[in-house]
Every structure is written in C-alpha cells, then in structure tokens.
MOPAC internal coordinates of N, CA, C and O (Angstrom, degrees):
PM7 1SCF
backbone

  N    0.0000 0     0.00 0     0.00 0    0    0    0
  C    1.3981 1     0.00 0     0.00 0    1    0    0
  C    1.4585 1   112.43 1     0.00 0    2    1    0
  O    1.2310 1   121.33 1   142.17 1    3    2    1
  N    1.3674 1   115.06 1   -37.83 1    3    2    1
  C    1.4088 1   118.43 1  -177.77 1    5    3    2
  C    1.4773 1   111.57 1   -67.34 1    6    5    3
  O    1.2310 1   119.63 1   141.19 1    7    6    5
  N    1.3168 1   118.32 1   -38.81 1    7    6    5
  C    1.5355 1   123.51 1   173.31 1    9    7    6
  C    1.4763 1   108.25 1   -55.22 1   10    9    7
  O    1.2310 1   119.69 1   132.12 1   11   10    9
  N    1.3133 1   118.20 1   -47.88 1   11   10    9
  C    1.4237 1   117.37 1  -170.65 1   13   11   10
  C    1.6103 1   108.26 1   -66.66 1   14   13   11
  O    1.2310 1   121.47 1   142.90 1   15   14   13
  N    1.3785 1   114.80 1   -37.10 1   15   14   13
  C    1.4110 1   116.66 1  -178.94 1   17   15   14
  C    1.5363 1   111.66 1   -69.91 1   18   17   15
  O    1.2310 1   119.81 1   149.65 1   19   18   17
  N    1.3065 1   117.97 1   -30.35 1   19   18   17
  C    1.4435 1   122.36 1   176.20 1   21   19   18
  C    1.5738 1   113.05 1   -70.42 1   22   21   19
  O    1.2310 1   123.27 1   139.23 1   23   22   21
  N    1.3365 1   111.34 1   -40.77 1   23   22   21
  C    1.4973 1   118.62 1   177.14 1   25   23   22
  C    1.5596 1   106.51 1   -67.69 1   26   25   23
  O    1.2310 1   118.73 1   142.14 1   27   26   25
  N    1.3042 1   120.02 1   -37.86 1   27   26   25
  C    1.5096 1   122.74 1   178.90 1   29   27   26
  C    1.4889 1   110.14 1   -62.24 1   30   29   27
  O    1.2310 1   120.18 1   130.53 1   31   30   29
  N    1.2881 1   117.27 1   -49.47 1   31   30   29
  C    1.4153 1   124.77 1   175.98 1   33   31   30
  C    1.5815 1   112.51 1   -56.46 1   34   33   31
  O    1.2310 1   122.01 1   132.20 1   35   34   33
  N    1.2580 1   113.77 1   -47.80 1   35   34   33
  C    1.5153 1   119.69 1   175.50 1   37   35   34
  C    1.5895 1   112.65 1   -56.41 1   38   37   35
  O    1.2310 1   123.44 1   126.42 1   39   38   37
  N    1.2657 1   111.01 1   -53.58 1   39   38   37
  C    1.5068 1   116.07 1  -178.33 1   41   39   38
  C    1.5155 1   111.64 1   -64.40 1   42   41   39
  O    1.2310 1   119.26 1   141.38 1   43   42   41
  N    1.3077 1   119.02 1   -38.62 1   43   42   41
  C    1.4292 1   122.87 1   174.09 1   45   43   42
  C    1.5149 1   114.98 1   -55.45 1   46   45   43
  O    1.2310 1   123.97 1   134.41 1   47   46   45
  N    1.4132 1   109.99 1   -45.59 1   47   46   45
  C    1.4463 1   118.07 1  -176.69 1   49   47   46
  C    1.6177 1   108.99 1   -71.66 1   50   49   47
  O    1.2310 1   122.20 1   143.92 1   51   50   49
  N    1.2950 1   113.39 1   -36.08 1   51   50   49
  C    1.4749 1   116.84 1   175.03 1   53   51   50
  C    1.4834 1   116.45 1   -64.27 1   54   53   51
  O    1.2310 1   120.29 1   140.43 1   55   54   53
  N    1.4572 1   117.04 1   -39.57 1   55   54   53
  C    1.2984 1   125.00 1  -179.09 1   57   55   54
  C    1.6648 1   103.90 1   -68.54 1   58   57   55
  O    1.2310 1   118.15 1   132.89 1   59   58   57
  N    1.2015 1   121.13 1   -47.11 1   59   58   57
  C    1.3972 1   123.24 1   179.76 1   61   59   58
  C    1.5606 1   112.46 1   -59.14 1   62   61   59
  O    1.2310 1   121.53 1   135.59 1   63   62   61
  N    1.2947 1   114.68 1   -44.41 1   63   62   61
  C    1.4473 1   111.09 1   175.60 1   65   63   62
  C    1.5019 1   118.20 1   -70.12 1   66   65   63
  O    1.2310 1   121.82 1   154.98 1   67   66   65
  N    1.3176 1   114.13 1   -25.02 1   67   66   65
  C    1.4805 1   120.46 1   174.93 1   69   67   66
  C    1.5465 1   110.20 1   -69.72 1   70   69   67
  O    1.2310 1   118.65 1   131.45 1   71   70   69
  N    1.2731 1   120.19 1   -48.55 1   71   70   69
  C    1.4324 1   126.91 1   171.30 1   73   71   70
  C    1.4153 1   110.38 1   -59.32 1   74   73   71
  O    1.2310 1   113.64 1   139.86 1   75   74   73
  N    1.2464 1   129.63 1   -40.14 1   75   74   73
  C    1.4986 1   128.38 1   179.21 1   77   75   74
  C    1.4926 1   105.66 1   -64.22 1   78   77   75
  O    1.2310 1   119.04 1   136.19 1   79   78   77
  N    1.3359 1   119.44 1   -43.81 1   79   78   77
  C    1.5358 1   124.34 1  -175.31 1   81   79   78
  C    1.4170 1   108.05 1   -59.87 1   82   81   79
  O    1.2310 1   120.76 1   134.78 1   83   82   81
  N    1.4366 1   116.16 1   -45.22 1   83   82   81
  C    1.4785 1   118.82 1   179.55 1   85   83   82
  C    1.4414 1   112.59 1   -64.81 1   86   85   83
  O    1.2310 1   117.85 1   139.03 1   87   86   85
  N    1.2587 1   121.69 1   -40.97 1   87   86   85
  C    1.4841 1   121.55 1   175.07 1   89   87   86
  C    1.4313 1   113.61 1   -65.14 1   90   89   87
  O    1.2310 1   118.22 1   144.65 1   91   90   89
  N    1.3591 1   121.00 1   -35.35 1   91   90   89
  C    1.4421 1   121.51 1   176.95 1   93   91   90
  C    1.5154 1   106.28 1   -68.97 1   94   93   91
  O    1.2310 1   115.79 1   140.62 1   95   94   93
  N    1.2546 1   125.60 1   -39.38 1   95   94   93
  C    1.3897 1   123.58 1  -177.29 1   97   95   94
  C    1.5830 1   110.07 1   -64.30 1   98   97   95
  O    1.2310 1   125.95 1   136.53 1   99   98   97
  N    1.3515 1   106.16 1   -43.47 1   99   98   97
  C    1.5168 1   106.97 1  -177.76 1  101   99   98
  C    1.5043 1   109.06 1   -64.81 1  102  101   99
  O    1.2310 1   117.36 1   138.62 1  103  102  101
  N    1.4069 1   122.62 1   -41.38 1  103  102  101
  C    1.3891 1   123.75 1  -177.25 1  105  103  102
  C    1.5432 1   111.63 1   -66.27 1  106  105  103
  O    1.2310 1   118.70 1   144.60 1  107  106  105
  N    1.3181 1   120.08 1   -35.40 1  107  106  105
  C    1.4073 1   129.28 1   177.95 1  109  107  106
  C    1.6907 1   103.07 1   -58.07 1  110  109  107
  O    1.2310 1   120.41 1   120.75 1  111  110  109
  N    1.3041 1   116.83 1   -59.25 1  111  110  109
  C    1.4177 1   116.47 1  -172.28 1  113  111  110
  C    1.4938 1   112.15 1   -71.16 1  114  113  111
  O    1.2310 1   118.87 1   160.25 1  115  114  113
  N    1.3583 1   119.76 1   -19.75 1  115  114  113
  C    1.5217 1   119.29 1   174.10 1  117  115  114
  C    1.5908 1   106.11 1   -82.55 1  118  117  115
  O    1.2310 1   120.96 1   138.08 1  119  118  117
  N    1.2903 1   115.77 1   -41.92 1  119  118  117
  C    1.5530 1   117.01 1   178.34 1  121  119  118
  C    1.5938 1   117.26 1   -62.28 1  122  121  119
  O    1.2310 1   121.32 1   140.91 1  123  122  121
  N    1.3779 1   115.07 1   -39.09 1  123  122  121
  C    1.2731 1   118.77 1  -178.22 1  125  123  122
  C    1.5323 1   115.86 1  -100.37 1  126  125  123
  O    1.2310 1   121.60 1  -167.04 1  127  126  125
  N    1.3869 1   114.54 1    12.96 1  127  126  125
  C    1.4560 1   120.27 1  -170.10 1  129  127  126
  C    1.4461 1   115.19 1   -46.96 1  130  129  127
  O    1.2310 1   117.55 1   129.89 1  131  130  129
  N    1.3715 1   122.26 1   -50.11 1  131  130  129
  C    1.4307 1   126.54 1  -176.92 1  133  131  130
  C    1.5173 1   109.85 1   -63.62 1  134  133  131
  O    1.2310 1   116.81 1   144.58 1  135  134  133
  N    1.2310 1   123.67 1   -35.42 1  135  134  133
  C    1.4313 1   128.13 1  -178.44 1  137  135  134
  C    1.4668 1   108.39 1   -75.69 1  138  137  135
  O    1.2310 1   119.15 1   145.36 1  139  138  137
  N    1.3186 1   119.23 1   -34.64 1  139  138  137
  C    1.4232 1   122.76 1  -175.59 1  141  139  138
  C    1.5984 1   121.50 1   -78.92 1  142  141  139
  O    1.2310 1   124.59 1   161.63 1  143  142  141
  N    1.3324 1   108.79 1   -18.37 1  143  142  141
  C    1.5065 1   118.01 1  -174.64 1  145  143  142
  C    1.5412 1   109.75 1   -60.62 1  146  145  143
  O    1.2310 1   120.56 1   140.40 1  147  146  145
  N    1.4048 1   116.54 1   -39.60 1  147  146  145
  C    1.4062 1   114.65 1  -179.76 1  149  147  146
  C    1.5048 1   114.46 1   -77.75 1  150  149  147
  O    1.2310 1   117.39 1   177.16 1  151  150  149
  N    1.2822 1   122.58 1    -2.84 1  151  150  149
  C    1.4100 1   123.22 1  -178.96 1  153  151  150
  C    1.5453 1   115.56 1   -97.20 1  154  153  151
  O    1.2310 1   117.48 1   -28.98 1  155  154  153
  N    1.2581 1   122.41 1   151.02 1  155  154  153
  C    1.4422 1   126.37 1   175.27 1  157  155  154
  C    1.5796 1   107.50 1   -68.58 1  158  157  155
  O    1.2310 1   119.74 1   -15.03 1  159  158  157
  N    1.3396 1   118.10 1   164.97 1  159  158  157
  C    1.3614 1   122.38 1  -174.71 1  161  159  158
  C    1.6520 1   106.25 1   -64.78 1  162  161  159
  O    1.2310 1   119.33 1   141.84 1  163  162  161
  N    1.3369 1   118.89 1   -38.16 1  163  162  161
  C    1.3492 1   122.02 1  -179.63 1  165  163  162
  C    1.5024 1   110.93 1   -59.90 1  166  165  163
  O    1.2310 1   121.02 1   131.05 1  167  166  165
  N    1.4029 1   115.65 1   -48.95 1  167  166  165
  C    1.4776 1   120.86 1   173.72 1  169  167  166
  C    1.3790 1   112.85 1   -54.85 1  170  169  167
  O    1.2310 1   119.45 1   131.90 1  171  170  169
  N    1.3070 1   118.66 1   -48.10 1  171  170  169
  C    1.4954 1   119.47 1   179.94 1  173  171  170
  C    1.5624 1   114.70 1   -57.47 1  174  173  171
  O    1.2310 1   122.63 1   135.92 1  175  174  173
  N    1.3788 1   112.57 1   -44.08 1  175  174  173
  C    1.3803 1   116.36 1  -179.40 1  177  175  174
  C    1.6324 1   109.58 1   -67.97 1  178  177  175
  O    1.2310 1   120.83 1   148.98 1  179  178  177
  N    1.3136 1   116.03 1   -31.02 1  179  178  177
  C    1.4871 1   121.16 1   176.47 1  181  179  178
  C    1.4347 1   110.26 1   -65.02 1  182  181  179
  O    1.2310 1   119.66 1   137.39 1  183  182  181
  N    1.3950 1   118.26 1   -42.61 1  183  182  181
  C    1.3778 1   118.72 1  -176.07 1  185  183  182
  C    1.6216 1   111.32 1   -72.07 1  186  185  183
  O    1.2310 1   122.35 1   150.01 1  187  186  185
  N    1.2909 1   113.11 1   -29.99 1  187  186  185
  C    1.5289 1   119.00 1   171.00 1  189  187  186
  C    1.4292 1   115.52 1   -61.40 1  190  189  187
  O    1.2310 1   122.68 1   132.53 1  191  190  189
  N    1.4580 1   112.46 1   -47.47 1  191  190  189
  C    1.4853 1   120.10 1   176.83 1  193  191  190
  C    1.5474 1   112.63 1   -60.96 1  194  193  191
  O    1.2310 1   122.50 1   138.34 1  195  194  193
  N    1.3978 1   112.81 1   -41.66 1  195  194  193
  C    1.4423 1   118.36 1   175.53 1  197  195  194
  C    1.4818 1   112.76 1   -60.09 1  198  197  195
  O    1.2310 1   119.32 1   144.72 1  199  198  197
  N    1.3505 1   118.90 1   -35.28 1  199  198  197
  C    1.4967 1   122.77 1   178.47 1  201  199  198
  C    1.5502 1   111.04 1   -63.89 1  202  201  199
  O    1.2310 1   121.79 1   140.16 1  203  202  201
  N    1.4286 1   114.19 1   -39.84 1  203  202  201
  C    1.4564 1   121.56 1  -175.45 1  205  203  202
  C    1.4885 1   110.52 1   -72.11 1  206  205  203
  O    1.2310 1   120.63 1   143.03 1  207  206  205
  N    1.4310 1   116.40 1   -36.97 1  207  206  205
  C    1.3074 1   120.92 1  -174.22 1  209  207  206
  C    1.6720 1   109.90 1   -77.08 1  210  209  207
  O    1.2310 1   122.88 1   127.54 1  211  210  209
  N    1.3217 1   112.08 1   -52.46 1  211  210  209
  C    1.4971 1   115.83 1  -174.61 1  213  211  210
  C    1.4892 1   116.43 1   -94.62 1  214  213  211
  O    1.2310 1   121.57 1   166.77 1  215  214  213
  N    1.3711 1   114.61 1   -13.23 1  215  214  213
  C    1.4626 1   113.30 1   177.98 1  217  215  214
  C    1.6347 1   110.18 1    93.88 1  218  217  215
  O    1.2310 1   119.90 1   167.25 1  219  218  217
  N    1.2699 1   117.79 1   -12.75 1  219  218  217
  C    1.5588 1   120.71 1   176.26 1  221  219  218
  C    1.4747 1   107.51 1  -157.26 1  222  221  219
  O    1.2310 1   123.56 1   -20.04 1  223  222  221
  N    1.3707 1   110.78 1   159.96 1  223  222  221
  C    1.4453 1   121.74 1   176.04 1  225  223  222
  C    1.4812 1   108.48 1  -147.56 1  226  225  223
  O    1.2310 1   121.57 1   -37.34 1  227  226  225
  N    1.3427 1   114.59 1   142.66 1  227  226  225
  C    1.4615 1   121.48 1  -175.80 1  229  227  226
  C    1.6120 1   112.60 1   -97.97 1  230  229  227
  O    1.2310 1   123.95 1   -39.02 1  231  230  229
  N    1.3267 1   110.03 1   140.98 1  231  230  229
  C    1.4871 1   115.27 1   175.90 1  233  231  230
  C    1.4827 1   101.98 1  -136.66 1  234  233  231
  O    1.2310 1   120.93 1   -81.02 1  235  234  233
  N    1.4133 1   115.83 1    98.98 1  235  234  233
  C    1.3813 1   118.58 1  -174.53 1  237  235  234
  C    1.4688 1   120.64 1    54.86 1  238  237  235
  O    1.2310 1   119.33 1    66.79 1  239  238  237
  N    1.2910 1   118.89 1  -113.21 1  239  238  237
  C    1.4841 1   123.27 1  -175.81 1  241  239  238
  C    1.5974 1   106.73 1   -99.34 1  242  241  239
  O    1.2310 1   120.59 1  -168.46 1  243  242  241
  N    1.3421 1   116.48 1    11.54 1  243  242  241
  C    1.4124 1   119.70 1  -179.94 1  245  243  242
  C    1.5036 1   112.24 1  -125.06 1  246  245  243
  O    1.2310 1   116.31 1   -32.19 1  247  246  245
  N    1.3100 1   124.61 1   147.81 1  247  246  245
  C    1.4871 1   130.70 1   175.24 1  249  247  246
  C    1.5455 1   106.11 1  -121.16 1  250  249  247
  O    1.2310 1   121.09 1   -40.58 1  251  250  249
  N    1.2222 1   115.52 1   139.42 1  251  250  249
  C    1.5161 1   119.58 1   172.70 1  253  251  250
  C    1.5016 1   102.00 1  -112.20 1  254  253  251
  O    1.2310 1   121.73 1   -55.27 1  255  254  253
  N    1.3615 1   114.29 1   124.73 1  255  254  253
  C    1.4334 1   121.79 1   175.78 1  257  255  254
  C    1.4954 1   110.52 1  -111.50 1  258  257  255
  O    1.2310 1   125.58 1   -26.39 1  259  258  257
  N    1.3800 1   106.88 1   153.61 1  259  258  257
  C    1.4586 1   118.33 1  -178.49 1  261  259  258
  C    1.4822 1   102.53 1  -101.64 1  262  261  259
  O    1.2310 1   117.55 1   -67.48 1  263  262  261
  N    1.2693 1   122.26 1   112.52 1  263  262  261
  C    1.4657 1   126.93 1  -178.20 1  265  263  262
  C    1.5057 1   113.66 1  -105.50 1  266  265  263
  O    1.2310 1   118.82 1   -62.04 1  267  266  265
  N    1.3552 1   119.86 1   117.96 1  267  266  265
  C    1.4042 1   123.80 1   174.10 1  269  267  266
  C    1.4039 1   116.80 1   -75.15 1  270  269  267
  O    1.2310 1   118.96 1   -44.57 1  271  270  269
  N    1.3689 1   119.59 1   135.43 1  271  270  269
  C    1.4193 1   124.45 1   179.31 1  273  271  270
  C    1.4497 1   112.62 1   -95.58 1  274  273  271
  O    1.2310 1   119.17 1   -13.01 1  275  274  273
  N    1.3447 1   119.18 1   166.99 1  275  274  273
  C    1.4633 1   120.52 1  -178.92 1  277  275  274
  C    1.4613 1   113.70 1   -69.93 1  278  277  275
  O    1.2310 1   119.68 1   153.78 1  279  278  277
  N    1.3170 1   118.22 1   -26.22 1  279  278  277
  C    1.4534 1   123.65 1   170.33 1  281  279  278
  C    1.4745 1   124.29 1   -72.16 1  282  281  279
  O    1.2310 1   124.47 1   174.54 1  283  282  281
  N    1.3186 1   109.02 1    -5.46 1  283  282  281
  C    1.4658 1   118.35 1  -179.16 1  285  283  282
  C    1.5027 1   113.89 1    97.44 1  286  285  283
  O    1.2310 1   120.74 1   168.13 1  287  286  285
  N    1.3875 1   116.19 1   -11.87 1  287  286  285
  C    1.5162 1   117.19 1   171.80 1  289  287  286
  C    1.4270 1   113.95 1   -76.74 1  290  289  287
  O    1.2310 1   120.46 1    -0.99 1  291  290  289
  N    1.3288 1   116.72 1   179.01 1  291  290  289
  C    1.5006 1   120.93 1  -178.57 1  293  291  290
  C    1.5304 1   107.49 1  -138.41 1  294  293  291
  O    1.2310 1   119.88 1   -22.98 1  295  294  293
  N    1.2647 1   117.84 1   157.02 1  295  294  293
  C    1.4708 1   128.41 1   176.90 1  297  295  294
  C    1.4366 1   109.68 1  -139.71 1  298  297  295
  O    1.2310 1   121.06 1   -27.17 1  299  298  297
  N    1.4241 1   115.58 1   152.83 1  299  298  297
  C    1.4788 1   116.96 1   173.54 1  301  299  298
  C    1.4850 1   112.32 1   -98.49 1  302  301  299
  O    1.2310 1   120.10 1   -35.45 1  303  302  301
  N    1.2389 1   117.42 1   144.55 1  303  302  301
  C    1.4726 1   128.56 1  -175.01 1  305  303  302
  C    1.5549 1   105.50 1  -130.65 1  306  305  303
  O    1.2310 1   122.65 1   -48.56 1  307  306  305
  N    1.4702 1   112.53 1   131.44 1  307  306  305
  C    1.3836 1   116.90 1   176.45 1  309  307  306
  C    1.5123 1   107.60 1  -107.71 1  310  309  307
  O    1.2310 1   120.97 1   -45.13 1  311  310  309
  N    1.3615 1   115.76 1   134.87 1  311  310  309
  C    1.4829 1   121.03 1  -176.56 1  313  311  310
  C    1.4596 1   108.13 1  -136.94 1  314  313  311
  O    1.2310 1   120.16 1   -21.44 1  315  314  313
  N    1.3173 1   117.31 1   158.56 1  315  314  313
  C    1.5050 1   117.64 1   177.39 1  317  315  314
  C    1.4851 1   108.59 1   -77.97 1  318  317  315
  O    1.2310 1   120.18 1   -37.02 1  319  318  317
  N    1.3022 1   117.26 1   142.98 1  319  318  317
  C    1.4690 1   125.21 1  -179.09 1  321  319  318
  C    1.5074 1   109.25 1   -75.46 1  322  321  319
  O    1.2310 1   120.10 1   180.00 1  323  322  321

C-alpha cells in the first residue's frame, strides 16, 4: 500500500509538471506571437528553450522573462530591453 501511495504521488506530481509545461509553452507562443512570426520553427523552439534555460529571451527591444510565483507557478512578463 505504501508503494502504491508513493507511486501515485510521483505520477500526480509528474502529471502536474507536464501540464504546467504545456501551459507555459502555449503562453510563450501567444505572448511572443508577433515576434515569432518572422522566425523559422527551429528558431522559435530555440527561443523557447533559451527562455526555459536562462529565464528570459530577447526580441529586439523587448525581453520576455519567466517569473516564478510564490505558489510555485510561473508567468511571463514583457519588459523593455
């Protein structure tokens, strides 16, 4: 029973992280839509990966930052570069 509970907790956490990652990807591509249109799909994915790794990515005179919240969630913030 304890093993099943631990596996359930692990799978629930994994599912939540996966869902949060999908939401973040959708938000990024919506948030940066105008900037991304001129880029190839490979460049778009590269910018998204850069955002996840460094916490921010530049698009001309603007930067999109990944901001962590106290509850563990994250949001995107656009600031002037």
